[in-house]
LOFI-502572 format. One record per residue (C-alpha): x, y, z; residue in one letter. Coordinates in steps of 0.25 Angstrom, whole numbers, plus 5000, padded with zeros to 4 digits. Layout:
! LOFI-502572
   c1   c2   c3 rest
    X    Y    Z    A
...
//
This chain:
! LOFI-502572
   c1   c2   c3 rest
 4928 5030 4975    M
 4942 5036 4968    F
 4938 5025 4957    G
 4946 5014 4962    I
 4935 5003 4965    E
 4931 5005 4949    N
 4948 5002 4945    L
 4949 4989 4937    P
 4953 4977 4941    E
 4965 4976 4936    W
 4969 4990 4941    K
 4965 4987 4956    L
 4974 4975 4953    G
 4985 4983 4950    Y
 4983 4993 4960    I
 4982 4981 4972    A
 4995 4974 4967    G
 5004 4985 4968    I
 4999 4988 4983    L
 5000 4975 4985    D
 5015 4975 4981    G
 5020 4989 4984    E
 5009 4994 4991    G
 5007 4999 5007    S
 4993 4999 5015    I
 4996 5007 5027    L
 4990 5013 5037    L
 4999 5024 5046    L
 4997 5031 5058    R
 4999 5046 5057    S
 5011 5052 5063    S
 5005 5055 5076    C
 4998 5040 5077    R
 4983 5046 5077    A
 4979 5042 5066    R
 4980 5030 5054    I
 4980 5033 5040    Y
 4979 5023 5028    P
 4988 5022 5019    R
 4990 5013 5003    V
 5003 5016 4998    V
 5012 5011 4986    V
 5027 5014 4984    G
 5036 5012 4974    M
 5047 5017 4964    S
 5037 5015 4951    D
 5029 5030 4951    H
 5020 5024 4939    V
 5013 5013 4946    C
 5012 5022 4960    V
 5004 5032 4949    G
 4997 5022 4943    T
 4992 5018 4957    L
 4987 5032 4960    Q
 4983 5033 4945    N
 4974 5022 4945    I
 4967 5023 4959    T
 4966 5040 4957    S
 4970 5038 4975    V
 4982 5042 4982    G
 4994 5048 4981    H
 5008 5047 4974    V
 5019 5051 4981    Y
 5034 5051 4978    T
 5047 5049 4988    V
 5060 5053 4980    E
 5072 5048 4987    Y
 5086 5055 4988    K
 5094 5044 4984    K
 5098 5043 4970    K
 5096 5027 4969    N
 5082 5027 4976    C
 5069 5029 4967    K
 5058 5037 4971    S
 5046 5029 4979    I
 5031 5032 4973    Y
 5021 5031 4982    T
 5006 5031 4979    W
 4997 5033 4995    N
 4984 5032 4996    V
 4980 5037 5010    Q
 4965 5044 5009    A
 4956 5035 5014    V
 4945 5031 5003    L
 4955 5030 4994    E
 4963 5019 5001    I
 4950 5013 5004    Y
 4943 5012 4989    F
 4959 5007 4985    L
 4959 4997 4993    L
 4947 4993 4992    K
 4949 4991 4976    A
 4961 4983 4978    V
 4959 4975 4988    L
 4955 4964 4979    P
 4967 4963 4972    Y
 4978 4965 4984    L
 4985 4953 4989    I
 4997 4957 4998    T
 4989 4968 5004    K
 4975 4964 5004    K
 4975 4963 5020    E
 4983 4976 5023    R
 4970 4984 5013    A
 4959 4977 5019    K
 4966 4984 5032    V
 4968 4998 5025    M
 4953 4995 5020    I
 4947 4994 5034    D
 4954 5006 5040    F
 4951 5016 5029    V
 4936 5012 5030    E
 4936 5014 5045    R
 4940 5026 5038    R
 4931 5029 5030    I
 4921 5029 5038    Q
 4928 5036 5049    N
 4929 5028 5059    I
 4939 5035 5069    P
 4951 5028 5070    Q
 4955 5019 5081    G
 4959 5005 5089    S
 4955 4998 5074    Y
 4962 5007 5065    D
 4976 5004 5073    E
 4972 4990 5072    E
 4971 4991 5057    L
 4985 4998 5056    R
 4993 4987 5064    R
 4986 4976 5055    K
 4990 4984 5042    L
 5004 4986 5049    R
 5004 4969 5050    E
 5000 4968 5037    L
 5010 4976 5031    N
 5020 4968 5038    K
//
């Protein structure tokens, strides 16, 4: 699905390298603290690189953060937040990840539960805590 799993190895390695170096794999709590939401984010000042990730994978969206100070560059972020998009993305790049491999495994566990429509509960909170510890 989405064609990510059919990408050549070199492209999957490229995506994994960017995720390892500049990416974040997050489980965020909603403002009312009732739900947990998955996110895969890459942020950098190079809009070409961020746009390339979106173009190669055909998933996620690119956003721009403009700063009012003259000496601050704009930041471009590639955000993937759809459960199926995260699932196929991380499953495809998992063999190529190095520093974020364990985080990706935790996220895959979380999104698999969402795909199976398992209601959120204490196990999801445990996964969120585990991911936070890995991100320290």
